[in-house]
N, CA, C, O and the ligand as a Tripos MOL2 file, in Angstrom:
@<TRIPOS>MOLECULE
protein
  297   295    75     0     0
PROTEIN
NO_CHARGES

@<TRIPOS>ATOM
      1 N          94.9080   16.5550  -27.8520 N.3       1 MET1
      2 CA         95.7770   17.1300  -26.8140 C.3       1 MET1
      3 C          97.0650   16.2170  -26.7680 C.2       1 MET1
      4 O          96.9610   14.9910  -26.7740 O.2       1 MET1
      5 N          98.1960   16.8190  -26.7260 N.am      2 GLU2
      6 CA         99.4560   16.1460  -26.7030 C.3       2 GLU2
      7 C         100.1240   16.1090  -25.3740 C.2       2 GLU2
      8 O         100.7160   15.1110  -24.9610 O.2       2 GLU2
      9 N         100.0080   17.2770  -24.6850 N.am      3 ARG3
     10 CA        100.6580   17.4220  -23.3580 C.3       3 ARG3
     11 C          99.6440   17.8100  -22.3240 C.2       3 ARG3
     12 O          98.6560   18.4820  -22.6190 O.2       3 ARG3
     13 N          99.9010   17.3680  -21.0690 N.am      4 CYS4
     14 CA         99.0570   17.6650  -19.9850 C.3       4 CYS4
     15 C          99.0210   19.1810  -19.6800 C.2       4 CYS4
     16 O         100.0620   19.8370  -19.6440 O.2       4 CYS4
     17 N          97.8600   19.6990  -19.4720 N.am      5 TYR5
     18 CA         97.6530   21.1350  -19.2090 C.3       5 TYR5
     19 C          98.4070   21.5240  -17.9160 C.2       5 TYR5
     20 O          98.9580   22.6210  -17.8270 O.2       5 TYR5
     21 N          98.4280   20.6230  -16.9200 N.am      6 PHE6
     22 CA         99.0150   20.9250  -15.6270 C.3       6 PHE6
     23 C         100.5090   20.6740  -15.4980 C.2       6 PHE6
     24 O         101.2450   21.5250  -14.9990 O.2       6 PHE6
     25 N         100.9620   19.4980  -15.9500 N.am      7 CYS7
     26 CA        102.3720   19.1200  -15.6500 C.3       7 CYS7
     27 C         103.2060   18.9480  -16.9750 C.2       7 CYS7
     28 O         104.4010   18.6530  -16.9530 O.2       7 CYS7
     29 N         102.5090   19.1490  -18.0940 N.am      8 LYS8
     30 CA        103.1630   18.9710  -19.4040 C.3       8 LYS8
     31 C         103.6300   17.5510  -19.6850 C.2       8 LYS8
     32 O         104.4370   17.3140  -20.5830 O.2       8 LYS8
     33 N         103.1140   16.6190  -18.9080 N.am      9 GLY9
     34 CA        103.4000   15.1600  -19.1660 C.3       9 GLY9
     35 C         102.7330   14.6980  -20.4180 C.2       9 GLY9
     36 O         101.9110   15.4120  -20.9930 O.2       9 GLY9
     37 N         103.0760   13.4990  -20.8550 N.am     10 LYS10
     38 CA        102.5620   12.9850  -22.0980 C.3      10 LYS10
     39 C         101.1290   12.4150  -21.7990 C.2      10 LYS10
     40 O         100.9160   11.6970  -20.8220 O.2      10 LYS10
     41 N         100.1770   12.7730  -22.6850 N.am     11 VAL11
     42 CA         98.7620   12.4140  -22.5310 C.3      11 VAL11
     43 C          98.5140   11.2680  -23.5360 C.2      11 VAL11
     44 O          98.9220   11.3530  -24.6940 O.2      11 VAL11
     45 N          97.8250   10.1700  -23.0640 N.am     12 MET12
     46 CA         97.5690    9.0740  -23.9340 C.3      12 MET12
     47 C          96.0660    8.7290  -23.9430 C.2      12 MET12
     48 O          95.3920    8.8040  -22.9150 O.2      12 MET12
     49 N          95.5720    8.3600  -25.1040 N.am     13 GLY13
     50 CA         94.1380    7.9680  -25.1860 C.3      13 GLY13
     51 C          93.8900    6.6460  -24.5700 C.2      13 GLY13
     52 O          94.6530    5.7170  -24.8310 O.2      13 GLY13
     53 N          92.8600    6.4830  -23.7550 N.am     14 ARG14
     54 CA         92.5230    5.2480  -23.0870 C.3      14 ARG14
     55 C          91.0110    5.1820  -22.8690 C.2      14 ARG14
     56 O          90.3140    6.1900  -22.9840 O.2      14 ARG14
     57 N          90.5180    3.9950  -22.5570 N.am     15 THR15
     58 CA         89.1260    3.9490  -22.0780 C.3      15 THR15
     59 C          89.1920    3.6730  -20.6090 C.2      15 THR15
     60 O          89.8820    2.7430  -20.1900 O.2      15 THR15
     61 N          88.5030    4.4430  -19.8130 N.am     16 ILE16
     62 CA         88.5860    4.3260  -18.3910 C.3      16 ILE16
     63 C          87.1920    4.1590  -17.7400 C.2      16 ILE16
     64 O          86.1440    4.2210  -18.3820 O.2      16 ILE16
     65 N          87.2750    3.9390  -16.3830 N.am     17 ARG17
     66 CA         86.1210    3.8960  -15.5950 C.3      17 ARG17
     67 C          86.1020    5.2070  -14.8570 C.2      17 ARG17
     68 O          87.0920    5.5810  -14.2280 O.2      17 ARG17
     69 N          84.9680    5.9290  -14.9250 N.am     18 HIS18
     70 CA         84.9020    7.2530  -14.3900 C.3      18 HIS18
     71 C          83.7560    7.3510  -13.3120 C.2      18 HIS18
     72 O          82.6000    7.0280  -13.5830 O.2      18 HIS18
     73 N          84.1420    7.8150  -12.0790 N.am     19 VAL19
     74 CA         83.1720    7.9890  -11.0750 C.3      19 VAL19
     75 C          82.7120    9.4540  -11.0400 C.2      19 VAL19
     76 O          83.5460   10.3500  -10.9100 O.2      19 VAL19
     77 N          81.4710    9.7000  -11.1470 N.am     20 HIS20
     78 CA         80.9950   11.0710  -11.2090 C.3      20 HIS20
     79 C          80.0090   11.2960  -10.1110 C.2      20 HIS20
     80 O          79.0250   10.5590  -10.0400 O.2      20 HIS20
     81 N          80.2040   12.2900   -9.2200 N.am     21 GLN21
     82 CA         79.3200   12.5710   -8.1790 C.3      21 GLN21
     83 C          78.4940   13.7600   -8.5330 C.2      21 GLN21
     84 O          78.9900   14.8100   -8.9420 O.2      21 GLN21
     85 N          77.1480   13.5520   -8.3520 N.am     22 TRP22
     86 CA         76.1570   14.6030   -8.7290 C.3      22 TRP22
     87 C          75.2330   14.7570   -7.4890 C.2      22 TRP22
     88 O          74.3250   13.9460   -7.3060 O.2      22 TRP22
     89 N          75.4440   15.7380   -6.6770 N.am     23 GLY23
     90 CA         74.6700   15.9120   -5.4730 C.3      23 GLY23
     91 C          74.9560   14.7440   -4.5550 C.2      23 GLY23
     92 O          76.0910   14.4800   -4.1590 O.2      23 GLY23
     93 N          73.8210   14.0250   -4.2200 N.am     24 GLU24
     94 CA         73.9660   12.8640   -3.3040 C.3      24 GLU24
     95 C          74.1350   11.6060   -4.1080 C.2      24 GLU24
     96 O          74.3010   10.5330   -3.5280 O.2      24 GLU24
     97 N          74.0990   11.6920   -5.4420 N.am     25 LYS25
     98 CA         74.1180   10.5300   -6.2650 C.3      25 LYS25
     99 C          75.5020   10.2440   -6.8250 C.2      25 LYS25
    100 O          76.2600   11.1710   -7.1080 O.2      25 LYS25
    101 N          75.8360    8.9740   -6.9850 N.am     26 VAL26
    102 CA         77.1200    8.6380   -7.6200 C.3      26 VAL26
    103 C          76.8580    7.8070   -8.8370 C.2      26 VAL26
    104 O          76.1310    6.8140   -8.8010 O.2      26 VAL26
    105 N          77.4670    8.2350   -9.9210 N.am     27 PHE27
    106 CA         77.3810    7.5680  -11.2250 C.3      27 PHE27
    107 C          78.7100    6.9250  -11.5520 C.2      27 PHE27
    108 O          79.7590    7.5380  -11.3540 O.2      27 PHE27
    109 N          78.6870    5.6890  -12.0520 N.am     28 ILE28
    110 CA         79.9470    5.1050  -12.4810 C.3      28 ILE28
    111 C          79.7930    4.8180  -14.0080 C.2      28 ILE28
    112 O          78.9050    4.0840  -14.4400 O.2      28 ILE28
    113 N          80.6630    5.4080  -14.7540 N.am     29 PHE29
    114 CA         80.6830    5.1890  -16.1840 C.3      29 PHE29
    115 C          81.8750    4.3160  -16.5470 C.2      29 PHE29
    116 O          83.0010    4.5380  -16.1020 O.2      29 PHE29
    117 N          81.5730    3.2780  -17.4010 N.am     30 LYS30
    118 CA         82.6960    2.4360  -17.8630 C.3      30 LYS30
    119 C          82.9020    2.6460  -19.3490 C.2      30 LYS30
    120 O          82.0450    3.1900  -20.0470 O.2      30 LYS30
    121 N          84.0450    2.2050  -19.8120 N.am     31 ASN31
    122 CA         84.3480    2.3000  -21.2460 C.3      31 ASN31
    123 C          84.2970    3.7380  -21.7420 C.2      31 ASN31
    124 O          83.8780    4.0170  -22.8660 O.2      31 ASN31
    125 N          84.7410    4.6540  -20.8610 N.am     32 VAL32
    126 CA         84.7190    6.0980  -21.2290 C.3      32 VAL32
    127 C          85.9660    6.4410  -21.9620 C.2      32 VAL32
    128 O          87.0590    6.2940  -21.4150 O.2      32 VAL32
    129 N          85.8480    6.9080  -23.2190 N.am     33 PRO33
    130 CA         87.0370    7.3160  -23.9480 C.3      33 PRO33
    131 C          87.6160    8.5790  -23.3560 C.2      33 PRO33
    132 O          86.9120    9.5840  -23.2540 O.2      33 PRO33
    133 N          88.8680    8.5620  -22.9650 N.am     34 ALA34
    134 CA         89.4610    9.7490  -22.3100 C.3      34 ALA34
    135 C          90.9220    9.7750  -22.6280 C.2      34 ALA34
    136 O          91.5100    8.7990  -23.0950 O.2      34 ALA34
    137 N          91.5090   10.9570  -22.3510 N.am     35 GLU35
    138 CA         92.9450   11.0750  -22.4370 C.3      35 GLU35
    139 C          93.5210   11.2730  -21.0960 C.2      35 GLU35
    140 O          93.0830   12.1310  -20.3300 O.2      35 GLU35
    141 N          94.5350   10.4590  -20.7960 N.am     36 VAL36
    142 CA         95.0170   10.4690  -19.3920 C.3      36 VAL36
    143 C          96.5110   10.7870  -19.3660 C.2      36 VAL36
    144 O          97.3080   10.2130  -20.1070 O.2      36 VAL36
    145 N          96.8560   11.7190  -18.4880 N.am     37 CYS37
    146 CA         98.2680   12.0590  -18.3780 C.3      37 CYS37
    147 C          99.0730   10.9650  -17.7870 C.2      37 CYS37
    148 O          98.7040   10.4460  -16.7330 O.2      37 CYS37
    149 N         100.1630   10.5750  -18.4030 N.am     38 SER38
    150 CA        100.9610    9.4520  -17.9320 C.3      38 SER38
    151 C         101.7700    9.8750  -16.7210 C.2      38 SER38
    152 O         102.2960    9.0080  -16.0230 O.2      38 SER38
    153 N         101.8970   11.1460  -16.4370 N.am     39 GLN39
    154 CA        102.6690   11.6010  -15.2870 C.3      39 GLN39
    155 C         101.8410   11.8790  -14.0320 C.2      39 GLN39
    156 O         102.1330   11.3510  -12.9590 O.2      39 GLN39
    157 N         100.7950   12.7190  -14.1740 N.am     40 CYS40
    158 CA        100.0670   13.0650  -12.9780 C.3      40 CYS40
    159 C          98.6500   12.3710  -12.8950 C.2      40 CYS40
    160 O          97.9760   12.4390  -11.8670 O.2      40 CYS40
    161 N          98.2580   11.7440  -13.9520 N.am     41 GLY41
    162 CA         96.9920   11.0170  -13.9530 C.3      41 GLY41
    163 C          95.7760   11.8860  -14.2280 C.2      41 GLY41
    164 O          94.6450   11.4080  -14.1450 O.2      41 GLY41
    165 N          95.9950   13.1840  -14.5620 N.am     42 GLU42
    166 CA         94.8490   14.0290  -14.9220 C.3      42 GLU42
    167 C          94.0920   13.5020  -16.0940 C.2      42 GLU42
    168 O          94.7140   13.0470  -17.0540 O.2      42 GLU42
    169 N          92.8200   13.5340  -16.0760 N.am     43 THR43
    170 CA         91.9640   12.9280  -17.0920 C.3      43 THR43
    171 C          91.2810   14.0080  -17.8830 C.2      43 THR43
    172 O          90.7220   14.9510  -17.3240 O.2      43 THR43
    173 N          91.3290   13.8650  -19.1720 N.am     44 TYR44
    174 CA         90.6520   14.7930  -20.1080 C.3      44 TYR44
    175 C          89.5960   14.0240  -20.8890 C.2      44 TYR44
    176 O          89.9110   12.9920  -21.4820 O.2      44 TYR44
    177 N          88.3580   14.4930  -20.9060 N.am     45 PHE45
    178 CA         87.2810   13.9130  -21.6960 C.3      45 PHE45
    179 C          87.0550   14.7320  -22.9090 C.2      45 PHE45
    180 O          87.2310   15.9510  -22.9070 O.2      45 PHE45
    181 N          86.6420   14.0190  -24.0060 N.am     46 GLY46
    182 CA         86.3180   14.6450  -25.2290 C.3      46 GLY46
    183 C          84.8950   15.2710  -25.1000 C.2      46 GLY46
    184 O          84.1610   14.9080  -24.1820 O.2      46 GLY46
    185 N          84.5100   16.1740  -25.9770 N.am     47 PRO47
    186 CA         83.1570   16.7410  -25.9040 C.3      47 PRO47
    187 C          82.0800   15.7370  -26.0500 C.2      47 PRO47
    188 O          80.9910   15.9410  -25.5130 O.2      47 PRO47
    189 N          82.3160   14.6330  -26.7620 N.am     48 GLU48
    190 CA         81.2400   13.7060  -26.9880 C.3      48 GLU48
    191 C          81.0130   12.8660  -25.7310 C.2      48 GLU48
    192 O          79.8600   12.5870  -25.4020 O.2      48 GLU48
    193 N          82.0640   12.4490  -25.0120 N.am     49 ALA49
    194 CA         81.9740   11.7270  -23.7860 C.3      49 ALA49
    195 C          81.2900   12.6350  -22.7220 C.2      49 ALA49
    196 O          80.3880   12.1850  -22.0170 O.2      49 ALA49
    197 N          81.7030   13.8420  -22.6190 N.am     50 LEU50
    198 CA         81.1070   14.8030  -21.6650 C.3      50 LEU50
    199 C          79.6090   14.9140  -21.8860 C.2      50 LEU50
    200 O          78.8130   14.8780  -20.9480 O.2      50 LEU50
    201 N          79.2520   15.0500  -23.1560 N.am     51 GLU51
    202 CA         77.8580   15.2510  -23.4720 C.3      51 GLU51
    203 C          77.0040   13.9910  -23.1210 C.2      51 GLU51
    204 O          75.8930   14.0930  -22.6000 O.2      51 GLU51
    205 N          77.5670   12.8320  -23.4270 N.am     52 LYS52
    206 CA         76.8560   11.5560  -23.0680 C.3      52 LYS52
    207 C          76.6740   11.4460  -21.5770 C.2      52 LYS52
    208 O          75.6040   11.0670  -21.1010 O.2      52 LYS52
    209 N          77.7410   11.7840  -20.8160 N.am     53 MET53
    210 CA         77.6640   11.6260  -19.3330 C.3      53 MET53
    211 C          76.6920   12.6610  -18.7840 C.2      53 MET53
    212 O          75.9890   12.3970  -17.8090 O.2      53 MET53
    213 N          76.6470   13.7900  -19.3790 N.am     54 ASP54
    214 CA         75.7710   14.8220  -18.9850 C.3      54 ASP54
    215 C          74.2920   14.4080  -19.2050 C.2      54 ASP54
    216 O          73.4190   14.7020  -18.3880 O.2      54 ASP54
    217 N          74.0590   13.7480  -20.2890 N.am     55 ARG55
    218 CA         72.7460   13.2720  -20.6210 C.3      55 ARG55
    219 C          72.2870   12.2420  -19.5800 C.2      55 ARG55
    220 O          71.1420   12.2590  -19.1270 O.2      55 ARG55
    221 N          73.1990   11.3580  -19.2210 N.am     56 VAL56
    222 CA         72.8360   10.3290  -18.2250 C.3      56 VAL56
    223 C          72.5330   10.9800  -16.8860 C.2      56 VAL56
    224 O          71.5410   10.6640  -16.2290 O.2      56 VAL56
    225 N          73.4410   11.9290  -16.4840 N.am     57 VAL57
    226 CA         73.2570   12.4630  -15.1620 C.3      57 VAL57
    227 C          71.9990   13.3400  -15.0420 C.2      57 VAL57
    228 O          71.3970   13.3860  -13.9690 O.2      57 VAL57
    229 N          71.5890   14.0340  -16.1100 N.am     58 THR58
    230 CA         70.4420   14.9170  -16.0570 C.3      58 THR58
    231 C          69.1570   14.2170  -16.5090 C.2      58 THR58
    232 O          68.0530   14.5850  -16.1090 O.2      58 THR58
    233 N          69.3330   13.2060  -17.3470 N.am     59 GLY59
    234 CA         68.1050   12.5400  -17.9150 C.3      59 GLY59
    235 C          67.7590   11.2280  -17.3530 C.2      59 GLY59
    236 O          66.6000   10.8250  -17.4410 O.2      59 GLY59
    237 N          68.6930   10.5160  -16.7710 N.am     60 LEU60
    238 CA         68.5020    9.2280  -16.1470 C.3      60 LEU60
    239 C          67.8200    8.1350  -17.0010 C.2      60 LEU60
    240 O          66.7090    7.7120  -16.6810 O.2      60 LEU60
    241 N          68.4830    7.6750  -18.0930 N.am     61 PRO61
    242 CA         67.9350    6.4880  -18.7980 C.3      61 PRO61
    243 C          68.2250    5.2660  -17.9440 C.2      61 PRO61
    244 O          68.9770    5.3390  -16.9720 O.2      61 PRO61
    245 N          67.6420    4.1770  -18.3020 N.am     62 GLU62
    246 CA         67.8850    2.9130  -17.5200 C.3      62 GLU62
    247 C          69.3570    2.5090  -17.6040 C.2      62 GLU62
    248 O          69.9210    2.4820  -18.6980 O.2      62 GLU62
    249 N          69.9830    2.1970  -16.4840 N.am     63 PRO63
    250 CA         71.4130    1.8140  -16.5580 C.3      63 PRO63
    251 C          71.5870    0.3870  -17.0570 C.2      63 PRO63
    252 O          70.6630   -0.4210  -16.9580 O.2      63 PRO63
    253 N          72.7330    0.0780  -17.5800 N.am     64 GLU64
    254 CA         72.9720   -1.2880  -18.1290 C.3      64 GLU64
    255 C          73.2350   -2.1750  -16.9660 C.2      64 GLU64
    256 O          72.9340   -3.3660  -17.0480 O.2      64 GLU64
    257 N          73.7900   -1.6700  -15.8540 N.am     65 GLU65
    258 CA         74.0190   -2.4950  -14.6300 C.3      65 GLU65
    259 C          74.0220   -1.5590  -13.4840 C.2      65 GLU65
    260 O          74.3060   -0.3680  -13.6050 O.2      65 GLU65
    261 N          73.6720   -2.1740  -12.2770 N.am     66 ILE66
    262 CA         73.7530   -1.4110  -11.0640 C.3      66 ILE66
    263 C          74.8490   -1.9410  -10.1880 C.2      66 ILE66
    264 O          74.9030   -3.1350   -9.8920 O.2      66 ILE66
    265 N          75.7100   -1.0690   -9.7810 N.am     67 SER67
    266 CA         76.8750   -1.5310   -8.9420 C.3      67 SER67
    267 C          76.8240   -0.8900   -7.5960 C.2      67 SER67
    268 O          76.8000    0.3360   -7.4870 O.2      67 SER67
    269 N          76.8060   -1.7120   -6.5440 N.am     68 PRO68
    270 CA         76.7320   -1.1450   -5.1670 C.3      68 PRO68
    271 C          78.0320   -0.3800   -4.8620 C.2      68 PRO68
    272 O          79.1350   -0.8460   -5.1480 O.2      68 PRO68
    273 N          77.8610    0.7790   -4.2860 N.am     69 VAL69
    274 CA         79.0110    1.6250   -3.9590 C.3      69 VAL69
    275 C          79.1700    1.7660   -2.4380 C.2      69 VAL69
    276 O          78.3280    2.3990   -1.8000 O.2      69 VAL69
    277 N          80.2010    1.2090   -1.8540 N.am     70 PRO70
    278 CA         80.3300    1.3090   -0.4260 C.3      70 PRO70
    279 C          80.6980    2.7350    0.1010 C.2      70 PRO70
    280 O          81.5400    3.4250   -0.4750 O.2      70 PRO70
    281 N          80.0750    3.1210    1.1500 N.am     71 VAL71
    282 CA         80.3150    4.4250    1.7360 C.3      71 VAL71
    283 C          80.8510    4.2960    3.1420 C.2      71 VAL71
    284 O          80.2380    3.5940    3.9460 O.2      71 VAL71
    285 N          81.9640    4.9320    3.4900 N.am     72 TYR72
    286 CA         82.5560    4.7750    4.7970 C.3      72 TYR72
    287 C          82.4100    6.0850    5.5500 C.2      72 TYR72
    288 O          82.6370    7.1610    4.9970 O.2      72 TYR72
    289 N          82.0150    5.9830    6.8590 N.am     73 SER73
    290 CA         81.8950    7.1650    7.6970 C.3      73 SER73
    291 C          83.1100    7.1530    8.6600 C.2      73 SER73
    292 O          83.3940    6.1410    9.3010 O.2      73 SER73
    293 N          83.8030    8.2760    8.7430 N.am     74 LEU74
    294 CA         84.9710    8.3480    9.6110 C.3      74 LEU74
    295 C          84.6490    8.9250   10.9670 C.2      74 LEU74
    296 O          85.5360    9.0490   11.8110 O.2      74 LEU74
    297 ZN         99.8650   15.7940  -15.9660 Zn       75 ZN75
@<TRIPOS>BOND
     1     1     2 1
     2     2     3 1
     3     3     4 2
     4     3     5 am
     5     5     6 1
     6     6     7 1
     7     7     8 2
     8     7     9 am
     9     9    10 1
    10    10    11 1
    11    11    12 2
    12    11    13 am
    13    13    14 1
    14    14    15 1
    15    15    16 2
    16    15    17 am
    17    17    18 1
    18    18    19 1
    19    19    20 2
    20    19    21 am
    21    21    22 1
    22    22    23 1
    23    23    24 2
    24    23    25 am
    25    25    26 1
    26    26    27 1
    27    27    28 2
    28    27    29 am
    29    29    30 1
    30    30    31 1
    31    31    32 2
    32    31    33 am
    33    33    34 1
    34    34    35 1
    35    35    36 2
    36    35    37 am
    37    37    38 1
    38    38    39 1
    39    39    40 2
    40    39    41 am
    41    41    42 1
    42    42    43 1
    43    43    44 2
    44    43    45 am
    45    45    46 1
    46    46    47 1
    47    47    48 2
    48    47    49 am
    49    49    50 1
    50    50    51 1
    51    51    52 2
    52    51    53 am
    53    53    54 1
    54    54    55 1
    55    55    56 2
    56    55    57 am
    57    57    58 1
    58    58    59 1
    59    59    60 2
    60    59    61 am
    61    61    62 1
    62    62    63 1
    63    63    64 2
    64    63    65 am
    65    65    66 1
    66    66    67 1
    67    67    68 2
    68    67    69 am
    69    69    70 1
    70    70    71 1
    71    71    72 2
    72    71    73 am
    73    73    74 1
    74    74    75 1
    75    75    76 2
    76    75    77 am
    77    77    78 1
    78    78    79 1
    79    79    80 2
    80    79    81 am
    81    81    82 1
    82    82    83 1
    83    83    84 2
    84    83    85 am
    85    85    86 1
    86    86    87 1
    87    87    88 2
    88    87    89 am
    89    89    90 1
    90    90    91 1
    91    91    92 2
    92    91    93 am
    93    93    94 1
    94    94    95 1
    95    95    96 2
    96    95    97 am
    97    97    98 1
    98    98    99 1
    99    99   100 2
   100    99   101 am
   101   101   102 1
   102   102   103 1
   103   103   104 2
   104   103   105 am
   105   105   106 1
   106   106   107 1
   107   107   108 2
   108   107   109 am
   109   109   110 1
   110   110   111 1
   111   111   112 2
   112   111   113 am
   113   113   114 1
   114   114   115 1
   115   115   116 2
   116   115   117 am
   117   117   118 1
   118   118   119 1
   119   119   120 2
   120   119   121 am
   121   121   122 1
   122   122   123 1
   123   123   124 2
   124   123   125 am
   125   125   126 1
   126   126   127 1
   127   127   128 2
   128   127   129 am
   129   129   130 1
   130   130   131 1
   131   131   132 2
   132   131   133 am
   133   133   134 1
   134   134   135 1
   135   135   136 2
   136   135   137 am
   137   137   138 1
   138   138   139 1
   139   139   140 2
   140   139   141 am
   141   141   142 1
   142   142   143 1
   143   143   144 2
   144   143   145 am
   145   145   146 1
   146   146   147 1
   147   147   148 2
   148   147   149 am
   149   149   150 1
   150   150   151 1
   151   151   152 2
   152   151   153 am
   153   153   154 1
   154   154   155 1
   155   155   156 2
   156   155   157 am
   157   157   158 1
   158   158   159 1
   159   159   160 2
   160   159   161 am
   161   161   162 1
   162   162   163 1
   163   163   164 2
   164   163   165 am
   165   165   166 1
   166   166   167 1
   167   167   168 2
   168   167   169 am
   169   169   170 1
   170   170   171 1
   171   171   172 2
   172   171   173 am
   173   173   174 1
   174   174   175 1
   175   175   176 2
   176   175   177 am
   177   177   178 1
   178   178   179 1
   179   179   180 2
   180   179   181 am
   181   181   182 1
   182   182   183 1
   183   183   184 2
   184   183   185 am
   185   185   186 1
   186   186   187 1
   187   187   188 2
   188   187   189 am
   189   189   190 1
   190   190   191 1
   191   191   192 2
   192   191   193 am
   193   193   194 1
   194   194   195 1
   195   195   196 2
   196   195   197 am
   197   197   198 1
   198   198   199 1
   199   199   200 2
   200   199   201 am
   201   201   202 1
   202   202   203 1
   203   203   204 2
   204   203   205 am
   205   205   206 1
   206   206   207 1
   207   207   208 2
   208   207   209 am
   209   209   210 1
   210   210   211 1
   211   211   212 2
   212   211   213 am
   213   213   214 1
   214   214   215 1
   215   215   216 2
   216   215   217 am
   217   217   218 1
   218   218   219 1
   219   219   220 2
   220   219   221 am
   221   221   222 1
   222   222   223 1
   223   223   224 2
   224   223   225 am
   225   225   226 1
   226   226   227 1
   227   227   228 2
   228   227   229 am
   229   229   230 1
   230   230   231 1
   231   231   232 2
   232   231   233 am
   233   233   234 1
   234   234   235 1
   235   235   236 2
   236   235   237 am
   237   237   238 1
   238   238   239 1
   239   239   240 2
   240   239   241 am
   241   241   242 1
   242   242   243 1
   243   243   244 2
   244   243   245 am
   245   245   246 1
   246   246   247 1
   247   247   248 2
   248   247   249 am
   249   249   250 1
   250   250   251 1
   251   251   252 2
   252   251   253 am
   253   253   254 1
   254   254   255 1
   255   255   256 2
   256   255   257 am
   257   257   258 1
   258   258   259 1
   259   259   260 2
   260   259   261 am
   261   261   262 1
   262   262   263 1
   263   263   264 2
   264   263   265 am
   265   265   266 1
   266   266   267 1
   267   267   268 2
   268   267   269 am
   269   269   270 1
   270   270   271 1
   271   271   272 2
   272   271   273 am
   273   273   274 1
   274   274   275 1
   275   275   276 2
   276   275   277 am
   277   277   278 1
   278   278   279 1
   279   279   280 2
   280   279   281 am
   281   281   282 1
   282   282   283 1
   283   283   284 2
   284   283   285 am
   285   285   286 1
   286   286   287 1
   287   287   288 2
   288   287   289 am
   289   289   290 1
   290   290   291 1
   291   291   292 2
   292   291   293 am
   293   293   294 1
   294   294   295 1
   295   295   296 2
@<TRIPOS>SUBSTRUCTURE
     1 MET1         2 RESIDUE 1 A MET
     2 GLU2         6 RESIDUE 1 A GLU
     3 ARG3        10 RESIDUE 1 A ARG
     4 CYS4        14 RESIDUE 1 A CYS
     5 TYR5        18 RESIDUE 1 A TYR
     6 PHE6        22 RESIDUE 1 A PHE
     7 CYS7        26 RESIDUE 1 A CYS
     8 LYS8        30 RESIDUE 1 A LYS
     9 GLY9        34 RESIDUE 1 A GLY
    10 LYS10       38 RESIDUE 1 A LYS
    11 VAL11       42 RESIDUE 1 A VAL
    12 MET12       46 RESIDUE 1 A MET
    13 GLY13       50 RESIDUE 1 A GLY
    14 ARG14       54 RESIDUE 1 A ARG
    15 THR15       58 RESIDUE 1 A THR
    16 ILE16       62 RESIDUE 1 A ILE
    17 ARG17       66 RESIDUE 1 A ARG
    18 HIS18       70 RESIDUE 1 A HIS
    19 VAL19       74 RESIDUE 1 A VAL
    20 HIS20       78 RESIDUE 1 A HIS
    21 GLN21       82 RESIDUE 1 A GLN
    22 TRP22       86 RESIDUE 1 A TRP
    23 GLY23       90 RESIDUE 1 A GLY
    24 GLU24       94 RESIDUE 1 A GLU
    25 LYS25       98 RESIDUE 1 A LYS
    26 VAL26      102 RESIDUE 1 A VAL
    27 PHE27      106 RESIDUE 1 A PHE
    28 ILE28      110 RESIDUE 1 A ILE
    29 PHE29      114 RESIDUE 1 A PHE
    30 LYS30      118 RESIDUE 1 A LYS
    31 ASN31      122 RESIDUE 1 A ASN
    32 VAL32      126 RESIDUE 1 A VAL
    33 PRO33      130 RESIDUE 1 A PRO
    34 ALA34      134 RESIDUE 1 A ALA
    35 GLU35      138 RESIDUE 1 A GLU
    36 VAL36      142 RESIDUE 1 A VAL
    37 CYS37      146 RESIDUE 1 A CYS
    38 SER38      150 RESIDUE 1 A SER
    39 GLN39      154 RESIDUE 1 A GLN
    40 CYS40      158 RESIDUE 1 A CYS
    41 GLY41      162 RESIDUE 1 A GLY
    42 GLU42      166 RESIDUE 1 A GLU
    43 THR43      170 RESIDUE 1 A THR
    44 TYR44      174 RESIDUE 1 A TYR
    45 PHE45      178 RESIDUE 1 A PHE
    46 GLY46      182 RESIDUE 1 A GLY
    47 PRO47      186 RESIDUE 1 A PRO
    48 GLU48      190 RESIDUE 1 A GLU
    49 ALA49      194 RESIDUE 1 A ALA
    50 LEU50      198 RESIDUE 1 A LEU
    51 GLU51      202 RESIDUE 1 A GLU
    52 LYS52      206 RESIDUE 1 A LYS
    53 MET53      210 RESIDUE 1 A MET
    54 ASP54      214 RESIDUE 1 A ASP
    55 ARG55      218 RESIDUE 1 A ARG
    56 VAL56      222 RESIDUE 1 A VAL
    57 VAL57      226 RESIDUE 1 A VAL
    58 THR58      230 RESIDUE 1 A THR
    59 GLY59      234 RESIDUE 1 A GLY
    60 LEU60      238 RESIDUE 1 A LEU
    61 PRO61      242 RESIDUE 1 A PRO
    62 GLU62      246 RESIDUE 1 A GLU
    63 PRO63      250 RESIDUE 1 A PRO
    64 GLU64      254 RESIDUE 1 A GLU
    65 GLU65      258 RESIDUE 1 A GLU
    66 ILE66      262 RESIDUE 1 A ILE
    67 SER67      266 RESIDUE 1 A SER
    68 PRO68      270 RESIDUE 1 A PRO
    69 VAL69      274 RESIDUE 1 A VAL
    70 PRO70      278 RESIDUE 1 A PRO
    71 VAL71      282 RESIDUE 1 A VAL
    72 TYR72      286 RESIDUE 1 A TYR
    73 SER73      290 RESIDUE 1 A SER
    74 LEU74      294 RESIDUE 1 A LEU
    75 ZN75       297 GROUP 0 **** ****
């Protein structure tokens, strides 16, 4: 992908930290290969990254590390 689907900004390949919410659970993925719009920040994942994350979310293998996630009530 060269241009952002939404704003037509330039999209660049990066590895990012991605927070994924699945029902009541929160998953944090690091070193995720993605393409990020330099203008609006929209993130695009490749099919391989999506598939891997899907496998984690639905299959729950042992995580490499557990990170506490703070939750705030307003
Ligand atoms: Zn954009």
